[in-house]
N, C-alpha and C positions, 0 to 999 in steps of 0.2 A: 824323733819328736819328743817333746817334754810335756808331761801332764801337769797342769796347774792345779792349785787347790780348788778352783771353781770346777775343773774337769772332774776331780775326785769326788766332789759333792753332788754335782748336777748332771754329769754326763752319763748317757746310756747308749747302747748300740741298738740300732733299728735294722732289721733284716727285711729287704725287699726281694720278693721272688717273682719270677716270670716263667711261665711254662709256654714255650713256643710250640704250636701245633706241628711244626716241621722238625725242629731239632732237639726239643726237650727243655729241661729246667736250668735256669741260671739264677744265682743269688748275688745280691750286693749287700754290703754291710756299711752302714753310715753312722758316724758318731753324732749324736744330737744332745742338746742341753734343754730343749723345750719340746714337749709333746704337743703337736698341733692337732686339734680335733675340730671337726665341723659340727655346728649345731644342726639338729634335724628333728623333724616332727616324729613322734612315736605314739603308738596306740597306748591309751591309758594315762596320758598326761605328760608332763615334761620328762625328757630323757635325763638319766643320771650320767655322771662322768664315766662310770663303768660301762653303761650301755653305749655311750658314744665311742669309747675305746673299742669295744667288741665290734661295733658297726664298722669302724675304720679297718678292722682286720678281715672283713668279709672279702671273698674272692670277687674280683671284677673282671669282666671279659671285654675284649675289644680287638680290632684289627690294627696292627702296627708293623713297622719294619723291625725285624729281629736284629739285635746287636751281634748275634753269633753267626747265623746263616745268611744274613742280609736280604732275606726274602720277606715280603709282606704276607703275614699269616695271622691266624687267630691266636690270641694270647690270653692266658689266665694270669692275673696279677694279684698279689697279696702282700701285705705289710704287717709287721708285728714288732713289739719291743722284745729284743733278744736278751738284754740284761736290764736290771733295775738300778736306778740311781739311789743315793742315800736320801736325796730330796728331789721329789718329782714336781716340776713346774709344768702345768697344763695351760695352753692358750686356746681359747675358744675362738675359732675363725667365724666371722659373721658376714653375711651379705648385707648390702644396703637395703633399706626398707624395714618392714616390720621385723622385730627380733623374736626369735624362737626361744621360749624359756628353757633354762637348764636347771635341774635340781641337783645341787651340790651335796654329795654324801659326806658324812663325817668320817666314814671308813671306806677306803678304796681297796677292793679285793677283786682279783681276777685270777682265773686258773693259771697255775704255774708261776705266780708272782708273789713277791714279798708283801704281806699286808701293810697298808699305810694308813696313817691318821691325818686328818685335816689340820693344817697349820693356819691357813688363811685364804681369803678370797679377795681379789681386786675386782671392783665393779666399775663400769663406765657407762655414763649416760650422755648421749650426744649423737650428732649426725655422723661424725667421723672420729677416728682414733686421734687425729691431730687436734681436735677441739672437743669441748664438752667438759664433764666433771667426773673426776675419779674419786672413789671412796674405797674403804676396805674393812674387812672383818678379820680379826686376829684372835687366835686362842690365847688366853691369859691364865691367871691363877685358878687353880681347881678345875682346869679344863673348860672354863666358861669362855664364851666369845664376846668380844668387845667391838663395837662399830665406831669407825673413825670417819668423820666428815669435817673438813676444815670450816664448814659453815655452821657447825653445831658443836656443843660439848660432847666428849666421848661418852658413849652409853653402853651399858651391858645389854647384850641382845638376849631377849627372852624367848623369841620365836625359834622354831627349828631352823637350822641353817638352810635347808632346802627351800624354805619359804621366804628367805630374805632376797629380795630383788632378783628373782630368777631371770628376768629379761635383760638384766644389766651385767650378768656374769661375764668377765673378760679373762681373768687368769685365776687359777686355783693352785695352791701349793700344798703338797702332802709330804710327810716325813715317815720314815720307817716306824712302825707302831711300837716296837720294843726298844727303840732308841739306838739300835746297833748301827754300825757303819761298815761298809765293805770298801776298801781302797782298791778299786779296779785299775788295771793297767790299760788305760784307754789309748795309749800311744800306738797300739798294734793296729788300730783302724783309723784312717784319716777321714776327712770330711767328704772325700770323693769316692769312698767305697773300696779303696785298696786295702787289702789285708796283709 
């Protein structure tokens, strides 16, 4: 397999673990380019991107047929980012109906991860992803953020990023805070978990 420039910039490895109550632990490694997070209600106000990521790493339990021993048994499942990309793209998965607000942080930090700074946010307003109106917020000169909407002139955003359209957050883009880049060999893991 050959790694493209897009792979070198956006790709990371996700580890999925399952602990079968009968035969033990199995891990799968999957190459991804977009981190998918579900919006959820949290105590104390809108959840941040870091809180949504940590919630996605929580252990979930359930009964399923084991890939190893082929028996139905209780499983503990857990997922996490094993490597960090140079540019992290986060997509907020949303259910139909009322949207849960998300507070976008200017700095994304999580234990064991490279600190990242916000580059931009894509917002979506509408009933479905196929229709509606998209706008964005992008970092510009002197680290200030600019709001782009094709229905209005470009404006410098004076509010905290977390306060800008929290119910409309669709995608968030972070880059390594120090501007460094790691050219990882992502060809060792394919999209189906083979290592």
